[in-house]
MIVEX-109580 format. One record per residue (C-alpha): residue in three letters; z, x negated, y. Coordinates in nm, 3 decimals, always signed. Each point is the difference from the previous one (the first is absolute). Layout:
N
[r ALA; [Z; X; Y]]
...
% end
This chain:
463
[r MET; [-2.340; -1.876; -2.187]]
[r THR; [-0.054; +0.306; +0.224]]
[r ILE; [+0.278; +0.191; -0.180]]
[r LEU; [+0.234; -0.297; +0.036]]
[r LEU; [-0.078; -0.030; +0.371]]
[r LEU; [+0.067; +0.371; +0.058]]
[r ALA; [+0.329; -0.027; -0.188]]
[r LEU; [+0.106; -0.297; +0.213]]
[r LEU; [-0.090; +0.185; +0.319]]
[r ALA; [+0.193; +0.308; -0.112]]
[r ALA; [+0.305; -0.214; -0.068]]
[r ALA; [-0.020; -0.148; +0.348]]
[r ASP; [-0.050; +0.313; +0.209]]
[r TRP; [+0.215; +0.174; +0.261]]
[r PRO; [-0.163; +0.344; -0.032]]
[r GLN; [+0.232; +0.233; +0.194]]
[r PHE; [+0.287; +0.007; +0.246]]
[r ARG; [+0.246; -0.276; -0.107]]
[r GLY; [-0.222; -0.112; -0.283]]
[r PRO; [+0.016; +0.097; -0.369]]
[r ASN; [+0.179; +0.336; -0.026]]
[r GLY; [+0.155; -0.057; +0.342]]
[r SER; [+0.239; -0.263; -0.136]]
[r GLY; [-0.063; -0.259; +0.273]]
[r ILE; [+0.001; -0.276; -0.265]]
[r ALA; [-0.267; -0.258; -0.086]]
[r ASP; [-0.001; -0.249; -0.287]]
[r ASP; [-0.155; -0.270; +0.222]]
[r LYS; [+0.121; -0.360; +0.024]]
[r ASP; [-0.002; -0.255; +0.282]]
[r LEU; [+0.030; +0.254; +0.280]]
[r PRO; [+0.047; -0.126; +0.357]]
[r VAL; [+0.343; -0.028; +0.160]]
[r GLN; [-0.133; -0.034; +0.356]]
[r VAL; [-0.309; +0.158; +0.156]]
[r GLY; [-0.198; -0.139; +0.290]]
[r LYS; [-0.309; -0.200; +0.087]]
[r ARG; [+0.071; -0.262; -0.265]]
[r ASN; [-0.031; +0.240; -0.293]]
[r LEU; [-0.236; +0.260; +0.149]]
[r VAL; [-0.292; +0.064; -0.234]]
[r TRP; [-0.172; +0.250; +0.228]]
[r LYS; [+0.067; +0.255; +0.275]]
[r THR; [-0.204; +0.314; +0.065]]
[r PRO; [+0.042; +0.211; +0.315]]
[r LEU; [+0.054; +0.371; -0.073]]
[r PRO; [+0.041; +0.322; +0.197]]
[r PRO; [+0.358; +0.130; -0.005]]
[r GLY; [+0.147; +0.189; -0.293]]
[r HIS; [+0.326; +0.002; -0.195]]
[r SER; [-0.154; +0.014; -0.348]]
[r SER; [+0.059; -0.296; -0.229]]
[r PRO; [-0.279; -0.206; -0.159]]
[r VAL; [-0.096; +0.080; -0.360]]
[r ILE; [-0.194; -0.248; -0.211]]
[r ALA; [-0.214; +0.029; -0.314]]
[r GLY; [-0.290; -0.206; -0.129]]
[r GLN; [-0.162; -0.174; +0.294]]
[r HIS; [+0.101; +0.261; +0.257]]
[r ILE; [+0.283; +0.070; +0.242]]
[r PHE; [+0.028; +0.349; +0.151]]
[r VAL; [+0.189; +0.126; +0.305]]
[r THR; [-0.020; +0.304; +0.223]]
[r ALA; [+0.006; -0.011; +0.380]]
[r HIS; [-0.068; +0.201; +0.313]]
[r GLU; [-0.209; -0.085; +0.305]]
[r GLY; [-0.003; +0.257; +0.276]]
[r ARG; [-0.037; +0.328; -0.189]]
[r ALA; [-0.172; -0.167; -0.294]]
[r LEU; [+0.177; -0.012; -0.338]]
[r LEU; [-0.126; -0.304; -0.189]]
[r THR; [+0.000; -0.141; -0.352]]
[r ILE; [-0.079; -0.372; -0.002]]
[r ALA; [-0.091; -0.229; -0.292]]
[r LEU; [+0.044; -0.377; +0.024]]
[r ASP; [-0.105; -0.283; -0.227]]
[r ARG; [+0.305; -0.123; -0.189]]
[r ALA; [-0.097; -0.367; +0.011]]
[r THR; [-0.106; -0.032; +0.364]]
[r GLY; [+0.134; +0.303; +0.187]]
[r ARG; [-0.352; +0.084; +0.117]]
[r GLU; [-0.054; +0.369; +0.073]]
[r LEU; [-0.231; +0.153; -0.259]]
[r TRP; [-0.019; +0.360; +0.120]]
[r ARG; [+0.180; +0.265; +0.202]]
[r LYS; [-0.028; +0.376; -0.022]]
[r GLN; [+0.114; +0.270; +0.238]]
[r ALA; [+0.173; +0.314; -0.124]]
[r PRO; [-0.035; +0.339; +0.168]]
[r ARG; [+0.281; +0.088; +0.239]]
[r PRO; [+0.006; +0.372; +0.067]]
[r ARG; [+0.345; -0.015; +0.163]]
[r ALA; [+0.264; -0.237; +0.135]]
[r GLU; [+0.337; +0.114; -0.129]]
[r GLY; [+0.320; -0.099; +0.176]]
[r MET; [+0.199; -0.297; -0.122]]
[r ALA; [+0.301; -0.212; +0.081]]
[r PRO; [-0.058; -0.283; +0.250]]
[r GLY; [+0.047; -0.263; -0.273]]
[r ASN; [-0.253; +0.159; -0.234]]
[r SER; [-0.378; -0.041; -0.024]]
[r PRO; [-0.291; +0.227; -0.100]]
[r ALA; [-0.077; -0.275; -0.254]]
[r SER; [+0.342; -0.042; -0.163]]
[r PRO; [-0.065; +0.098; -0.366]]
[r THR; [-0.113; -0.296; -0.211]]
[r PRO; [-0.320; +0.025; -0.211]]
[r VAL; [-0.005; -0.022; -0.379]]
[r THR; [-0.273; -0.169; -0.204]]
[r ASP; [-0.104; -0.068; -0.359]]
[r GLY; [-0.246; -0.273; +0.100]]
[r ALA; [-0.308; +0.220; -0.036]]
[r SER; [+0.103; +0.267; +0.252]]
[r VAL; [+0.250; +0.046; +0.280]]
[r TRP; [+0.183; +0.317; +0.108]]
[r VAL; [+0.146; +0.055; +0.348]]
[r PHE; [+0.207; +0.273; +0.164]]
[r PHE; [+0.007; +0.090; +0.370]]
[r GLY; [+0.234; +0.276; +0.116]]
[r ASP; [-0.262; +0.108; +0.253]]
[r PHE; [-0.260; +0.065; -0.271]]
[r GLY; [+0.097; -0.037; -0.365]]
[r VAL; [-0.108; -0.224; -0.290]]
[r LEU; [-0.325; -0.196; -0.030]]
[r SER; [-0.134; -0.225; -0.274]]
[r TYR; [-0.244; -0.288; +0.052]]
[r ASN; [-0.190; -0.235; -0.225]]
[r ALA; [+0.174; -0.337; +0.021]]
[r ALA; [-0.318; -0.209; +0.001]]
[r ASP; [-0.189; +0.159; +0.289]]
[r GLY; [+0.221; +0.272; +0.149]]
[r ALA; [-0.222; +0.287; -0.109]]
[r GLU; [+0.198; +0.322; +0.020]]
[r ARG; [+0.071; +0.147; -0.345]]
[r TRP; [+0.177; +0.320; +0.106]]
[r ARG; [+0.227; +0.153; +0.261]]
[r ALA; [+0.285; +0.251; -0.028]]
[r PRO; [+0.110; +0.150; +0.334]]
[r LEU; [+0.371; +0.086; +0.020]]
[r GLY; [+0.230; +0.149; +0.261]]
[r PRO; [+0.070; +0.060; +0.278]]
[r PHE; [+0.355; -0.112; -0.069]]
[r ASN; [+0.333; +0.100; +0.150]]
[r ASN; [+0.165; -0.342; +0.022]]
[r ALA; [+0.128; -0.091; +0.346]]
[r ASN; [+0.003; -0.375; -0.070]]
[r GLY; [-0.346; -0.027; -0.154]]
[r HIS; [-0.069; -0.125; -0.351]]
[r GLY; [+0.109; -0.312; -0.186]]
[r SER; [-0.037; +0.087; -0.370]]
[r SER; [-0.260; -0.206; -0.184]]
[r PRO; [-0.219; +0.113; -0.292]]
[r VAL; [+0.043; -0.153; -0.348]]
[r LEU; [-0.217; +0.000; -0.312]]
[r VAL; [+0.128; +0.135; -0.331]]
[r ASP; [-0.261; -0.015; -0.275]]
[r ASP; [-0.295; +0.208; +0.130]]
[r LYS; [+0.189; +0.162; +0.288]]
[r VAL; [+0.080; -0.081; +0.363]]
[r ILE; [+0.354; +0.117; +0.075]]
[r LEU; [+0.122; +0.075; +0.354]]
[r ILE; [+0.328; +0.132; +0.141]]
[r CYS; [-0.061; +0.244; +0.287]]
[r ASP; [+0.353; +0.076; +0.122]]
[r GLN; [+0.038; +0.192; +0.324]]
[r ASP; [+0.234; +0.248; +0.163]]
[r THR; [-0.180; +0.296; -0.157]]
[r ASP; [-0.199; +0.019; -0.325]]
[r SER; [+0.065; -0.348; -0.142]]
[r PHE; [-0.196; -0.083; -0.315]]
[r LEU; [-0.093; -0.271; -0.250]]
[r LEU; [-0.373; -0.032; -0.065]]
[r ALA; [-0.214; -0.147; -0.278]]
[r LEU; [-0.373; -0.049; +0.062]]
[r ASP; [-0.259; -0.110; -0.254]]
[r LYS; [-0.069; -0.361; +0.092]]
[r ASN; [-0.371; +0.037; -0.074]]
[r THR; [-0.077; +0.334; +0.165]]
[r GLY; [+0.283; +0.080; +0.242]]
[r GLN; [+0.056; +0.337; -0.169]]
[r VAL; [+0.358; +0.128; -0.018]]
[r ARG; [+0.144; -0.063; -0.347]]
[r TRP; [+0.336; +0.151; +0.086]]
[r LYS; [+0.210; +0.084; +0.305]]
[r THR; [+0.376; +0.050; -0.017]]
[r ALA; [+0.200; +0.160; +0.281]]
[r ARG; [+0.314; -0.179; +0.120]]
[r PRO; [+0.203; +0.277; +0.168]]
[r GLU; [+0.321; -0.203; -0.041]]
[r VAL; [-0.097; -0.257; +0.265]]
[r THR; [-0.116; -0.035; +0.358]]
[r ARG; [-0.176; -0.292; +0.173]]
[r GLY; [-0.008; -0.334; -0.179]]
[r TYR; [-0.199; -0.323; -0.021]]
[r ALA; [+0.061; -0.139; -0.349]]
[r THR; [-0.256; -0.126; -0.251]]
[r PRO; [+0.039; +0.089; -0.371]]
[r VAL; [+0.041; -0.248; -0.284]]
[r ILE; [-0.069; +0.046; -0.370]]
[r TYR; [+0.260; -0.012; -0.274]]
[r GLN; [-0.107; -0.010; -0.365]]
[r PRO; [+0.297; +0.102; -0.217]]
[r PRO; [-0.010; -0.110; -0.364]]
[r GLY; [-0.188; +0.262; -0.199]]
[r GLY; [-0.043; +0.234; +0.296]]
[r PRO; [-0.267; +0.089; +0.256]]
[r LYS; [-0.040; -0.199; +0.320]]
[r GLU; [+0.226; +0.123; +0.279]]
[r LEU; [-0.050; -0.012; +0.376]]
[r ILE; [+0.322; -0.094; +0.179]]
[r VAL; [-0.021; +0.171; +0.339]]
[r PRO; [+0.271; -0.057; +0.262]]
[r GLY; [+0.024; +0.276; +0.257]]
[r ALA; [+0.232; +0.158; +0.254]]
[r TYR; [+0.335; +0.069; -0.168]]
[r GLN; [-0.129; -0.055; -0.357]]
[r VAL; [-0.170; -0.241; -0.237]]
[r ILE; [-0.230; +0.196; -0.232]]
[r ALA; [-0.198; -0.105; -0.309]]
[r TYR; [-0.324; +0.169; -0.108]]
[r ARG; [-0.232; -0.033; -0.297]]
[r ALA; [-0.292; -0.211; +0.118]]
[r ASP; [-0.255; +0.188; -0.211]]
[r THR; [+0.097; +0.355; +0.101]]
[r GLY; [+0.226; -0.013; +0.308]]
[r GLU; [+0.281; +0.178; -0.186]]
[r LYS; [+0.343; -0.052; +0.157]]
[r LEU; [+0.222; -0.175; -0.253]]
[r TRP; [+0.329; -0.104; +0.157]]
[r TRP; [+0.164; -0.065; +0.334]]
[r VAL; [+0.301; -0.159; +0.170]]
[r GLU; [+0.147; +0.142; +0.319]]
[r GLY; [+0.209; -0.162; +0.272]]
[r MET; [-0.267; -0.201; +0.181]]
[r ALA; [-0.056; -0.049; +0.372]]
[r TRP; [-0.253; +0.184; +0.215]]
[r GLN; [-0.354; -0.139; +0.057]]
[r LEU; [-0.016; -0.246; -0.291]]
[r LYS; [-0.243; -0.290; +0.038]]
[r SER; [+0.092; -0.204; -0.305]]
[r VAL; [-0.206; -0.107; -0.299]]
[r ALA; [+0.222; +0.009; -0.307]]
[r ALA; [+0.080; -0.319; -0.189]]
[r ILE; [+0.026; +0.018; -0.380]]
[r GLY; [+0.153; -0.232; -0.257]]
[r ASP; [+0.151; +0.041; -0.349]]
[r GLY; [-0.027; +0.378; +0.014]]
[r ILE; [+0.183; +0.025; +0.333]]
[r ILE; [-0.163; +0.137; +0.315]]
[r TYR; [+0.117; -0.115; +0.344]]
[r VAL; [-0.078; +0.200; +0.315]]
[r SER; [+0.112; -0.071; +0.355]]
[r GLY; [+0.029; +0.257; +0.278]]
[r TRP; [+0.120; -0.032; +0.359]]
[r GLU; [-0.033; +0.219; +0.307]]
[r ILE; [+0.185; +0.037; +0.329]]
[r GLY; [+0.313; +0.211; -0.046]]
[r GLY; [+0.049; -0.078; -0.368]]
[r ASP; [+0.269; -0.267; +0.028]]
[r PHE; [+0.296; +0.239; -0.005]]
[r GLU; [+0.281; -0.078; -0.241]]
[r ARG; [-0.046; +0.341; -0.161]]
[r SER; [-0.250; +0.283; +0.014]]
[r VAL; [+0.030; +0.238; +0.297]]
[r ARG; [+0.008; +0.371; -0.088]]
[r THR; [-0.198; +0.247; +0.209]]
[r GLN; [+0.037; +0.380; -0.013]]
[r ASN; [-0.226; +0.167; -0.254]]
[r PHE; [-0.271; +0.229; +0.136]]
[r GLU; [+0.196; +0.321; -0.053]]
[r GLU; [+0.297; -0.145; +0.187]]
[r ALA; [-0.229; -0.122; +0.279]]
[r LEU; [-0.161; +0.343; +0.038]]
[r ALA; [+0.340; +0.171; +0.016]]
[r ALA; [+0.124; -0.243; +0.264]]
[r HIS; [-0.309; -0.061; +0.214]]
[r ASP; [-0.281; +0.255; -0.056]]
[r THR; [+0.075; +0.207; +0.310]]
[r ASN; [-0.330; +0.192; -0.002]]
[r ARG; [+0.032; +0.076; -0.375]]
[r ASP; [-0.356; -0.100; -0.088]]
[r GLY; [+0.106; -0.199; -0.307]]
[r ARG; [-0.081; -0.336; +0.161]]
[r ILE; [+0.164; -0.251; +0.231]]
[r GLY; [-0.178; -0.050; +0.334]]
[r PRO; [+0.035; -0.294; +0.241]]
[r GLY; [+0.253; +0.184; +0.216]]
[r GLU; [+0.199; +0.111; -0.304]]
[r ALA; [+0.026; -0.340; -0.167]]
[r PRO; [+0.351; -0.147; +0.009]]
[r ALA; [+0.062; -0.295; +0.230]]
[r GLY; [+0.117; -0.335; -0.130]]
[r GLY; [-0.329; -0.123; -0.137]]
[r ILE; [-0.198; +0.297; -0.130]]
[r ARG; [-0.094; +0.148; +0.338]]
[r GLU; [-0.079; -0.344; +0.139]]
[r MET; [-0.220; -0.089; -0.300]]
[r PHE; [-0.151; +0.346; -0.043]]
[r PRO; [-0.369; -0.108; +0.010]]
[r ALA; [+0.062; -0.249; -0.283]]
[r TYR; [+0.151; +0.271; -0.220]]
[r ASP; [-0.272; +0.257; +0.083]]
[r LEU; [-0.231; -0.126; -0.274]]
[r ASN; [-0.278; +0.256; +0.042]]
[r GLY; [+0.014; +0.001; +0.381]]
[r ASP; [+0.059; +0.375; +0.048]]
[r ARG; [+0.309; -0.050; +0.221]]
[r THR; [+0.237; +0.155; -0.253]]
[r LEU; [+0.192; -0.132; -0.301]]
[r ASP; [-0.040; +0.197; -0.322]]
[r ALA; [+0.194; -0.044; -0.325]]
[r ARG; [-0.222; -0.284; -0.126]]
[r GLU; [+0.026; -0.193; +0.325]]
[r TRP; [+0.376; +0.052; +0.019]]
[r ASN; [+0.034; -0.128; -0.356]]
[r PHE; [-0.186; -0.319; +0.087]]
[r LEU; [+0.203; -0.028; +0.322]]
[r SER; [+0.315; +0.007; -0.213]]
[r LEU; [-0.142; -0.259; -0.241]]
[r GLN; [-0.106; -0.228; +0.285]]
[r ARG; [+0.334; +0.017; +0.181]]
[r GLY; [+0.183; -0.070; -0.325]]
[r ALA; [-0.233; -0.263; -0.147]]
[r LEU; [+0.154; -0.340; -0.075]]
[r ASN; [-0.186; -0.330; +0.006]]
[r ASN; [+0.014; -0.190; -0.327]]
[r VAL; [-0.170; -0.212; -0.261]]
[r VAL; [+0.025; +0.172; -0.336]]
[r ALA; [-0.037; -0.142; -0.351]]
[r ILE; [-0.123; +0.262; -0.251]]
[r ARG; [+0.003; -0.051; -0.375]]
[r HIS; [-0.318; +0.150; -0.143]]
[r GLY; [+0.030; +0.268; -0.264]]
[r GLY; [+0.034; +0.376; +0.002]]
[r ARG; [-0.150; +0.308; +0.164]]
[r GLY; [+0.104; +0.218; +0.292]]
[r ASP; [+0.270; -0.090; +0.249]]
[r LEU; [+0.133; -0.346; -0.095]]
[r THR; [+0.217; -0.049; +0.310]]
[r ALA; [+0.330; +0.037; -0.185]]
[r THR; [-0.100; -0.184; -0.318]]
[r ASN; [-0.243; -0.285; +0.070]]
[r VAL; [+0.107; -0.153; +0.333]]
[r LEU; [+0.150; -0.341; -0.082]]
[r TRP; [+0.103; -0.092; +0.352]]
[r ARG; [-0.069; +0.053; +0.369]]
[r TYR; [+0.023; -0.258; +0.276]]
[r ARG; [+0.025; +0.114; +0.363]]
[r LYS; [+0.035; -0.299; +0.234]]
[r SER; [-0.259; -0.203; +0.197]]
[r LEU; [-0.299; +0.195; -0.131]]
[r PRO; [-0.367; -0.046; +0.094]]
[r ASN; [-0.180; +0.258; +0.210]]
[r THR; [-0.358; -0.056; -0.119]]
[r PRO; [-0.007; -0.304; -0.237]]
[r SER; [+0.019; +0.083; -0.370]]
[r PRO; [+0.247; -0.175; -0.232]]
[r LEU; [-0.121; -0.302; -0.196]]
[r LEU; [+0.118; -0.053; -0.359]]
[r TYR; [-0.068; -0.364; -0.085]]
[r ARG; [+0.157; -0.220; -0.266]]
[r ASP; [+0.294; +0.235; -0.056]]
[r VAL; [+0.091; +0.031; +0.368]]
[r LEU; [-0.066; +0.303; +0.223]]
[r TYR; [-0.090; -0.105; +0.356]]
[r LEU; [+0.027; +0.214; +0.314]]
[r VAL; [-0.098; -0.095; +0.356]]
[r LYS; [+0.136; +0.199; +0.292]]
[r ASP; [-0.107; +0.000; +0.364]]
[r GLY; [+0.173; -0.286; +0.174]]
[r GLY; [-0.091; -0.237; -0.284]]
[r ILE; [+0.292; +0.090; -0.228]]
[r VAL; [-0.081; -0.086; -0.362]]
[r THR; [+0.207; +0.137; -0.287]]
[r ALA; [-0.020; -0.114; -0.363]]
[r LEU; [+0.143; +0.253; -0.245]]
[r ASP; [+0.080; -0.015; -0.370]]
[r PRO; [-0.248; +0.259; -0.135]]
[r LYS; [+0.235; +0.095; -0.283]]
[r THR; [+0.307; +0.078; +0.210]]
[r GLY; [-0.106; +0.018; +0.365]]
[r ARG; [+0.248; -0.275; +0.084]]
[r VAL; [-0.095; -0.226; +0.293]]
[r HIS; [-0.083; -0.356; -0.100]]
[r LYS; [-0.072; -0.115; +0.355]]
[r GLN; [-0.060; +0.153; +0.341]]
[r ALA; [-0.098; -0.199; +0.309]]
[r ARG; [-0.216; +0.010; +0.311]]
[r LEU; [-0.323; -0.202; +0.008]]
[r PRO; [+0.029; -0.270; +0.265]]
[r GLY; [-0.241; +0.049; +0.289]]
[r ALA; [-0.163; +0.314; -0.145]]
[r ALA; [+0.217; +0.290; +0.118]]
[r GLU; [-0.292; +0.234; +0.068]]
[r ARG; [-0.111; +0.328; -0.158]]
[r TYR; [-0.157; -0.003; -0.345]]
[r TRP; [-0.284; +0.234; -0.096]]
[r ALA; [-0.153; -0.219; -0.273]]
[r SER; [+0.158; +0.014; -0.346]]
[r PRO; [+0.117; -0.321; -0.171]]
[r VAL; [-0.228; -0.161; -0.258]]
[r ALA; [+0.069; -0.283; -0.243]]
[r GLY; [-0.155; -0.267; -0.220]]
[r ASP; [+0.060; -0.360; -0.112]]
[r GLY; [+0.377; +0.044; +0.038]]
[r LYS; [-0.043; +0.091; +0.367]]
[r VAL; [+0.061; +0.322; +0.195]]
[r TYR; [-0.212; +0.063; +0.311]]
[r LEU; [+0.131; +0.207; +0.293]]
[r LEU; [-0.216; +0.080; +0.303]]
[r SER; [+0.140; +0.138; +0.327]]
[r ASP; [-0.191; +0.212; +0.250]]
[r ALA; [-0.002; -0.296; +0.241]]
[r GLY; [-0.185; -0.216; -0.254]]
[r LYS; [+0.291; -0.205; -0.134]]
[r LEU; [-0.067; -0.087; -0.364]]
[r MET; [+0.320; -0.098; -0.181]]
[r VAL; [-0.010; -0.146; -0.351]]
[r LEU; [+0.306; +0.016; -0.225]]
[r ARG; [+0.079; -0.191; -0.314]]
[r ALA; [+0.050; +0.291; -0.238]]
[r GLY; [+0.338; +0.044; -0.162]]
[r LYS; [+0.340; +0.165; +0.025]]
[r ASP; [+0.099; -0.257; +0.262]]
[r TRP; [-0.338; -0.006; +0.175]]
[r ASP; [-0.064; -0.238; +0.286]]
[r VAL; [-0.273; -0.044; +0.261]]
[r ILE; [-0.247; -0.275; -0.091]]
[r GLY; [-0.278; +0.076; +0.247]]
[r ALA; [-0.045; +0.156; +0.343]]
[r SER; [-0.327; +0.047; +0.189]]
[r ASP; [-0.107; +0.193; +0.308]]
[r LEU; [-0.346; +0.155; +0.018]]
[r GLU; [+0.077; +0.126; +0.352]]
[r GLU; [-0.186; +0.325; -0.065]]
[r GLU; [+0.121; +0.351; -0.081]]
[r CYS; [+0.021; +0.069; -0.374]]
[r TYR; [+0.038; +0.337; -0.174]]
[r ALA; [-0.192; -0.056; -0.326]]
[r THR; [+0.153; -0.129; -0.322]]
[r PRO; [-0.138; -0.341; -0.112]]
[r ALA; [-0.203; -0.044; -0.320]]
[r ILE; [+0.026; -0.286; -0.252]]
[r VAL; [-0.297; -0.097; -0.218]]
[r ASP; [-0.129; -0.327; -0.150]]
[r GLY; [+0.267; -0.213; +0.161]]
[r ARG; [-0.093; +0.136; +0.342]]
[r LEU; [+0.201; +0.207; +0.243]]
[r TYR; [-0.189; +0.261; +0.204]]
[r VAL; [+0.169; +0.118; +0.321]]
[r ARG; [-0.141; +0.269; +0.228]]
[r THR; [+0.105; +0.002; +0.364]]
[r ARG; [-0.102; +0.244; +0.271]]
[r VAL; [-0.314; -0.203; +0.074]]
[r ALA; [-0.097; -0.194; -0.313]]
[r LEU; [+0.030; -0.060; -0.373]]
[r TYR; [+0.121; -0.348; -0.096]]
[r CYS; [-0.033; -0.180; -0.332]]
[r PHE; [+0.247; -0.285; -0.064]]
[r ALA; [+0.036; -0.243; -0.289]]
[r LYS; [+0.239; -0.279; -0.085]]
[r ARG; [-0.101; -0.347; +0.120]]
[r ASP; [+0.157; -0.311; -0.155]]
% end
């Protein structure tokens, strides 16, 4: 009986950001179409934080911040009652974008333990039952002007974390039981990013980590961190979690300046030195930088903050100015640079900023700021339907999730829109929580869990 119960709980968990393997999909039935007082199961006040709830066994975990305190909080799954909270060390307070939070990364859990990441400290692991600290792994400081958003994931006996930044980006694997480094792989090809990896298990091959990053999507062996293959032509500052189906990997990337019709060419470094390096020191200083965008944006291109641009920084400047926003479909198979051979299609219109794509019932869904929803054919990239959500034209930080033939979209103003899934989707439910929302909802046991700036809500369908 105990084994059966554990198996049932494992099948009904939402253990990481966007649920099982980051897919955003639950197998639940009878999910609510509207949310409000009538179908509220419980509500628990919480300190602010952008992390999403994760659920396993009888526990729900979130992170939060209160003053300078960085918190991990455990709630009872059935009642929402707070079971314990623990405070992480905070040796620093790194800079971040106004829309970010020091508690943005989402925890990951296996039911017995929980692992959390704070950019201002590193990774900690707690016992799920009582919050006893198991281990800590300090990391950083980091060179990421917008703060962190990447969430840890579990792969077998390892905790995997993307640590992308403007200098010295890396992918890290820690032993889930001890916190010791199992492997660490440098990512010199990328600068700052906020994506979370997903796992792909190819037939007959080792597990792969699909890691979106600035300008590239890269796959690594999950057991060793070895770089296996990559696809170029992505936007800057990727935030997407990849969607996977039928051996095809879908990654979305959007950033300001990437909506040009074609890539913009910038002088290479040797050309720039010949034209602009007046003091002949082999670098480009603020007064030497050409006008028309580079001089005006000089601090953003000066990745190491030394008030000059070297060859590495100029290369990334060129990549950033020429990067194009797109959703890409990649056929799995092969090693090395697969850009020319394995890209099935790219789509470049009405792309999300932060929300990840959702692949559900053979439709790929995108939600863009302003409430624009696009349904794509995942095989061809052709648009099935594109329309604006009525009355929900806000910004969208939360990623779409789905279950029971429904797609859930949550705006930053607290508008929860429910779509009937399909190529010709339509709106079947609209609710307003009237509170700021940045976290992605969770779906477990026929219940919908929604975190706002001030509380976690649990909703269920009422006949």
